[in-house]
N, C-alpha and C positions, 0 to 999 in steps of 0.2 A: 303192498300199499302204504305209504309214506303214511303211518300215527303221527306226526310230529308236523305234520300240515296245517298251516296256523285258519286253514277254514273251521276247523276243527272246534276250536277254541274260543272262549269267551274273554272279555274285559274282566280284570278282574273290580277295579271299581266300580264298575256296570253291576255288576254281580251283588256288590254290598249293597250298592245304592237297590236293589231289588231287594235285598235281604230288610230292611231298614222299611222299605215300605210296606215286605209283611208285616215288621212289628206293628206299622203305624196302622195298618190294615183294622189291628186287633181294637182299635178304636169306636171300631163300627159294630163289634161284635154285639148284641145283643143280649145275647149270652152272659157277658161281663159285666158285673155288678158295673156300676155307674163310674164312680170315682178310681175303679179298676181299669176304665176304659181312659178316665183320664192321665191312669199313670203311664199308659202303653204312650200319649202323645207327648212323658213325659222322658220317656227311654228311649224315643224315636230323636228327641231333639239333643240330650245328652250324646248319643251316638253319633249325629251329624256332627256335632260340635269336636268330637273327637276326632272325627273324618276327616274336617276340613283343617286341623291342625298338623295330622299329620300326613296323611293322604295325597288330599289336594295340594298340603306345601311341598310336596315331593313332586308330587307332576309340575309344579312351577318351577322347580329349580331344574327338572331335567329341560324346560322348555328355555331358562337363562340361559341354562350354560351350550342350548346348541347340539349337545351332544345328540348323533345320528343312530337315535335308542328308539328299537320297538317293541312290545309289549309280546307275550304268550299267544297273543290274533292279529298282530301285527301290525298294531296301532303306535303312531306314531306321540310323542307327549301332550304337540299342540291337539291332534285328534281326539285321546283320551279328555283332554280338560275342555275341548269343545262338547262331548256326550258327558261329563259330569256336569258342566253348567249345563244344559240342557236339561237334565232329570233331576238334578238338583231343586234348581227351580221348579217343577210342577209337584215336587214331592212334597216342597215348604208350603207351598200354596193352597197344596190339599189338607195337610199339619191344619191350617189355621180354620180352613172350610169346617173339616171336622170336627177343633176347638170351638168354634161359633157352635156347633149342631151342640154340643156337649152341654157348655154351658146354657143352652135354651131347657135342655132336659132337667140341669140342678135348678134351673128356676121353679119348673116343677113341684122338685122336692124340699124346696124354702131354703137354698141357697143362691144368695145374686153378688154379681160383680158388679160395682157400682162408680161412677162416675163423683168427684168432690159437688157436680152440682145437681146429682139427683139426693143429695143427702135433704134432712130437717132442717129448719133451723136451728132446732136445739142439737141436732146433729152436728152440727157445722160449729155450734158453738165449743162443745166437744172436741174437735178436728181443730180449731185455733189451737186449745190448750196443750192439743198431746202435739201441734208443731212446733210450738214456741218451744216446750220443756223437752222431747224427744229427738226433732228432727234437727231443729236450726241451729243446735250449737256442735252437730257433728257434720254438717257440711260446708265444704269450703269453694266458696264461686271461685273459678279461674279466668281468667280475659285473656284474650287472645290479640293479641296486637302486634306494632312495630315495637314493643317494648317485651311485650310477652308471646314467646314462642308460642304454638302449641304443644300442648302440654303432652309427656308422654301415659299413654294410655294403654293400661294392663290387657291381656288378653282374658277375655268374656263377661269383663265388665261393663256395668251397665252405665251407661251418661246421658246427660240431656244437653243436647245442643242450643242455644241460645242466642236469635237476633234481638237486639236491644238501639234504641236511640238515648243519646245524653240530652240533656236538655240544651246544652252549651253548641253540638253539635249534630247535624242533620244530618249525616254521614250514620248508615247503619254499621253497627260493630257488633263481633262476633264475641262469646265467652261457651265455658262448658259448667256444666254443674254436674259432679260426680252423683249419681246415686248410693248411698251406703249400705247395701244390701249384705255388704259381709259381714256386718254389725248390728244391723234391725232387720225386723221380716221385712219383705217384702209386701207377704199379704199379710192385712190388718185389720182385726172383725171391727165392725162397728159395733159399741155397747151397747145395749139397752134393744136391741132389736128383735125383731121374735118372726119368723115365718112371713117375709124369708130372712131369714140375715144375709145384713149386707157386709160384704168384705171390698177394702179399698186396696188397691197396689199405692207401693210406695212412689215411685216415679210419676204416678197420678195425683198424691198428693204436692210430691216437690215443684209440679209443672202449674198446680192452680196458686201454689204460693212463693213463685220466682221472683215474684216484685222485691219479696222481703231480701233478696240477696243483693239488688242492683238499685236501693233510695236512690230518686231523682232521675232515675232510665223509664222509658215506655218501653216496653216489653214485646215486640212483635209477632215473633215463634217462639215454640218453644218443643224440640222432640227428641223423641228420646233414639238413642242408637248403641250398637253392640258391635264391639270391635276382637276379630277372631285372629290371632297370631301364629305362625308358625312356632311350633312347642318340639317338633325333631331332634333331642339333643344328638350333635357331631360330640363322639366321645371316643378319644383316643385311647385304644387300651396299650401303646404302649409305654406305659407312663411307670414310676417308680411307684406313684401312692394313688392308686385308682381313685379313692374315696375321693380326696380333694379335687381329683378332674369331674366328679359326678359333681359336685357340691358346683365346682364352678359353670358349668355347663346349666344346671340348674337354673343359675341366677340369668347366665344367659338367654334361658328360655322363655322369660318373662320381655324380654325387648325382642324377641324377634320380629320379623315384618309380618306388616298386616296380610292377610290372603283373604279375609271377608268382613263386607262392613253390613249389617242388619241395620235397617233402618226404619220408621213407621212410615205406613204408606203414605201419610197427606203430608210428609217433608215437600216444604216446599224447593224449585232448584236453585234457589241460591244455597240454604244448607247443603244437597248433595252433593254440588259440585268445592262447598268448599271442603267438606269431610273426605270427597274421594281424591282431590288434591293433599292436601295433607298428611294423605294416608299413604298414595300414590296408588290406587287401586284405579282397574277399568271399571265402564259399565256394568258386564259380568260379573262382577266382584261384588255386586249390590243385588243386597235381600231385602224389596222392599215389602213390609211384614203389616198384614194387614190381622193385631193383637197386638199382644202384650210378646214384648221382647224373652226370647231364654225361660220357653216352657218348660224347663226342667223345675220350675216353683211350684207345679203344683204336683210336683212330687212328696211336697212338704205338708201339705191339708192335712192334720190329724184328726182324730175323732173320726164319728159320722161312721159307725160300724157294719151298720144296714146298708151302706151303699160299698161295700168292700165283699171279700170273696169270705166266704166263712171263714173263720180260724183256724188251724188246726194245727197242732202240738207233733212237731220229730218224734216218733217212735224211739226207743232203747231197742238195739239190734235183737231179732228175735233169734237170730244165728247165737247169741251170746247168752240168749235169755234161758235158753234150751240147756246152761250148762248148769254144772256145780255150782258158779259161785268164784271161783278163784280163775283169774283172768290169765296168769302162766300157763296152769293146768289145763283150762282152756283151750289156747292154742296149743298147747302140746298135742294136744288130742286131736284136732279139726283146726282146718283153717277157718277163719270169720271175716266173711264178708259184708261189709255194710252199704246202702244207697242213698244215698244224701240228696235230696232234704226228706226223706222218707223215712228213712230213719236219723236217729241225733250225730249232729258230728261232735257229743258229749263224749262220745266213746273211744274216739282218736285224741279229743285234750285229755281224759282219762288217762291213759294209758300212757302219756306224758309224765302227765303228774304220779303214777302209780311208779312211773322207771326215776324219776326224781326222788321219792322216798324211799326205795326200796332199798335196804343195804348189801344184799345181793346182785345190785346192778352195779358195772365196774364203767359202762359209759355208753354216751345215748349219741350217734350221730345223725343229722339230717340236713335235709335242701328245705329252705325257705323261698320264695319267690316273691308271695303276697301274701300280705300278712298285717291283722289289723293291729292299730297302735296300742288296743287295748288286750290283746289276746293274752288266753291263758298258757299258750304255750311257752311263749318267751317266758314268762315269770316260773314255770315250772322251767323251764331250761335253767335261768335262774338260779334256783333253789339250788337242780341240782347237781353246777358246778360250784354251789357253797358248801352242799353235802359233801364236797372230795372226788366226785366222778368226773373222771373225764366227757368233757362235754367239747363237741366240735358241730359248728354250725357252717355253712354256707349260706352265706346270705345275699341273694340277685342285689347288686346295686343298681342296677340297669334296668330292675322292670319298668317300663313305661308308665307313668304318671304316679308309679309308689316308689319312685327312689328317696324323695327326702323320708317318707315316714320308715323306709328300709334302711339309711345309713342312722337314723336315729335309736331303731332297733338293736341295732348291729353294737353300735357303741355301749348302750344298755347291759346285754350280754357279754361284753369284753370286761366291761368295769363290773361283773360278778363272779370274771375268772374263765369265762365260755374263751375255745379256742375259734375266730370266727376268720372263715375267707369269704373273698369279696368278690367270688368270682373266677373263671378262668380265662386269661388272656382270647380276646378274640369273639368268645362266646358265648352265650345267656342259656347257665343253668337253668335250665326248666321243669326237670324233673321230679318226681312227686316221691320223695324216700325216705325213710326214718328205721335207725340200725339200733337194736338195744343188744347190747352185752351183760352178760347175768349168770353169775356164778350160779352154778348147781349140782347137785350131789354125782350127776354124772360128769360132772365137769364144766366147761364154759361151752354154753348156746347162744344161740344170737336169734331175737325178736325180729321179724321184719314188719313194717308196713309200706305200701304201695297204693299209690293212689292214682287217679286221672285228673283229681283237682287240686287245687291251693289247699295249705293247711292255714283254712281261713273261718276261722265259728260266722263270720257274718255272713258271706257270701256262700260257706255251706247251708243255710236256711233258702235260698234262693237261685242256687245252681244246680244241676242235676251232675252228680260225679261218683263213683264207683270206689272203694278204697278194701283190702286184703289184708289182714294179718297172717301172717302164718310162721312158723318155725322152720319151713322144710331146710336140710341143712344147705341142702345145694345155693337156691336162691340168698342164706345166710352167706356163702360164700363167695357169692358172687354180691353182695352187698357190700363184704368189708372192702373187695378189690375194687368197687369202684369208688370206693370212698377213698382207696388210696390213690388210684387215679388224678379225682378232684384237690387233691391235698397234697399232691407229692411230685415224684418224678417219675413215678411206676409208668411200665411202659404196658397198653392194653390187656390184660391176661385173656387166656383161652375162657369164653364164657362161658357158665353151666345153662341157666337157661335168661338172663338177663339179653337182649338185645339194645343197643345202646347207639345213637345219634351223637354225631357227625360219623361213628363208625364203621355202623355196618346195618343201622336201622333202614334205608330203602334198598339195601341190597338182600335183607331180608324178608321186606314186604315185596318185591319182584319176585325174590324167589317164592315165595306164596301163590303167587300171582299164576305163573311157570306151570308149577303142581298141579293146581285146575284147567291150566290150559291142558298140559301132555292126556290129565285123565280122558277130558270133552275128546280130545281124539281121540280114544279108544269108542267114543261112543257112550261114555257114562256118566252120571250123573256130576256135574261139576259145578259147585255154588260159593260166590261171596256175596257178604254182607257187612257193610265196612258203616258204623256211625262215627262223626267226629262234625266240629265243627268248621271247617276250611279243607278246600280241595283244589288244590292249584300247582302242585308239582307235576311238569309234562312227562318226565321221566315216566312216572306212573302212571298218569292218564293213560300214555300211548298205550300203556302193557294193560290195562286194563280194556280198551280198546281192539288190541290184540286179542285178550283173553274173551270177548263179548264173538267179535266171527267167529273165535273157535267152538264158540258154542256155551260157554261160561253164561250164567244167571249171574247175573250181578247186580245186586237192592242197596243201595246207598241212602244214607240218610243223614244229610247234610245239611245242619243249620244254618251258616251264613252263605259266606264265597264258595264259589264251584263251577269252576269256567269249563269243564268238563260239557258234552254239549249231548243230552243221551236219545235216543230214537232217532239218530240218523241211518239211514239205508247205507246196508253194508261195512258200519264201520260200528255203531254203537247202539243197534238195535236190541240187541240184549241187557242193556242198561235202564235203571231207575232210579232218578232221584228224588226226594221227596224233601221237604224241610218242615219240622214240628217246631212252632211257634205257639207257646201258652203261657201256663200261671208263671212255672218256671220255668229259668236260662238252660237251655240242653247246650251241655258239655262235657258230658264222660266219653270217652275215645272206645269204642268196642270195636273188636274184626275178628269175623267168622270167614273161616276156610273148610269146605264142607271133606276135602281129604279123602275121599273115596270112603266114606263113614268115618273116618277119625277122628274128625272135628278138631282142629286147630280156634283155637279160641285164645285171644289176646287182649287185656287193659293194655293205656297204652298215655302218655303223658304229651304224643304229639300230635300234630293234625298232620296232614300230607302235604304241606307245605313246604316249598326249598328255606323258607327260613328255620322251620323244625330241623329238617334234615339232614342242612349242612351248617348251621351257624348257632345252634342250642344244642347243648347238651340234654338229651331226651333219653326216657326208657319206654321199653313196650316189653311185657310179661306174658307169657303163657299160662295159659291159667288151664289147670291139670287136675284139679280138686274134679272130682266127677259132680259133686253136687251143686258147686259153681258153674263151670262151664255148662252145665242145665239150663241153671237161672239163670243164666247170662242171656242164652236162646231165648227163654222164655220173654226176657225182657224185649229184645231184638224183633221179635218175632209182634212184639203188643206193639213196637211203635209203628210197624208193617202194614198193621191192622187198624190204628187211626184214622179214623175218616170224621175228624171234629178239629183237629189244631194242627190238619195236614196239608201241606201244599204241596201241589205236584209240577216237575218242572218239563217246559217243553224246551225241542229242539235248540229253539231261539233265543232261550233264556226267560223268557218268561214262565209265569207260575200259574197255574191255577188251584183253589182250594178243592180237596177233595168233596165230591158228592156225594150225599146219603140219600139214596132210596127211602120209601115207607120200606118196604120190603127187608132194609137191610137195618143191622142193628147197631146201634150206635157207640163204637170208641174212642173214650178218650182214655189215652195211654197214662199220663199223670194222674190223673183222679183215678183207675185204675190202680196203678201204683202204691196211690195212698193208701185206698181202701185195703190192698189187702195183704199192706203191712200193718192195719191197725184191724183186721181179724185174723191174724195170727198173735198179734201180741194179747187178744182176749181168749185165744183160744191156751194159750200157754199158760195166763193167769187162771 
């Protein structure tokens, strides 16, 4: 049987849109607090922005190139674009329908978004003063005519298109008013309002006061619009100075071609034709919006805790809490596993701080992919270098949308004396690893931290990830060899435990699946559980289909993209796919293979996607420590039992929410994990 048959695969872009639909659906889940419902709309909007900047822009490039290209589902670029356009328009319409429902609910809770015309006379007097003092000095109107070409508008900026007439000339003229949302709050609370508290949007104020920018003119129409531009960087790796090349590409990103126009639904045909002509966009690229453009702003509403999730505090590591307190001694006696955000990321930051100040630590080596601009880790690495330690950091300056921040952090590290590597030619370094070399009585010892997620204390509060601290000498040897591979000219060694992309990760995954196939063919139990963000690699998927046909039971927990089709007769009948969309973003990559009862368990930085397996430096690490192996098994089974936040995938790529019958107990995996870690800490106390 040909398991590579395109009929067995789904289109990547369509499966991503299905994922964002699941995110958006959380806005209508009554058990989510009201402002959290609104936040899911903001998250879905943010996701769509990035999708258009990268994925839609990429499909458009393929169409323009005329290359005869077919994707994994045998779709041409034009067919992909048509499918995207159809699904995206429906999704956006749903987004604003949901927004309207939530805004009505907010009114019942005493929060109301109003227009200028709904203000009282007293409130209008306040607004006049506010406009004159806070808004008017910041805004610069831009005429568009033969002597004033259409201005360049940066990607995702909000603007107002204005139609007007002058007293001297009856001809209709056009202008652009930029909305200064980068320097002023877009959501403005009307002072002195009580139940309901009233809020204005900055663009609504500008629309109402547009005449103040065009004295002597008659305003005919003011319409908000927003442009999305191609933001995919074309970086030449074969250059002497990669840092300079990335910085050049970042400047080009601002001026990428327009790929989407969002326009208020009541815009006149004149404005629509004017903007589509100036931006060189077709009708299918235009999204008519029934509500405020750019719903990301709703994530910026602060306060009102009674309309949010019950606050939680990430707990200390209960495995570390059960030790004597000396970190080096604790990791020497047993591996320590932490599960974020249920357990605090502070343990990781403290590990780097401790290494930076410990006089017995000789060297620190770390890979950084995404890191916050106020990261304690950056500060600790700088301190370590200033304390005379050998500090080597691989800073991936091609991490999408984090390039500028990573360059800034890299220069800060270099200034303090760290040796900074800017990645490997042709590859992105996506692995998550820290190596600390320490002198002890017995000699030189290596302490290693390995993780599924980034060294970012901000995202660690909302992403689920797993990290492991170990003093395992074989892992330490592999870690040293790994950093030598990144920083020098070393050939890949024979690894003791590391599985490394792009060297042998796909081969090891396929080998593990083959192992289950061989066991299944003997009539014995064979099982695979795999949790990841995305599943796209056709070689791995074809092998999973083969395993399913051999009788291997395969349970996949895939948050986002999944082009595998479960439940196809005689192909994937033994495969199930579920997606968990909850309070926290599911980010950990965990893999389980039954292996005739020996149970192979891995954590990894990599999804099963071509880019991860071919174009990135990734790590997959076996979990041999029995306590952690059992703990990860329990986590996986808990996600498989989730019947509150789980969506199950059908063979056609659609999803349905897991149904809970009256007789079944509700299982919400993330909430259960949160409660369990709190209970364990209390028991230790």
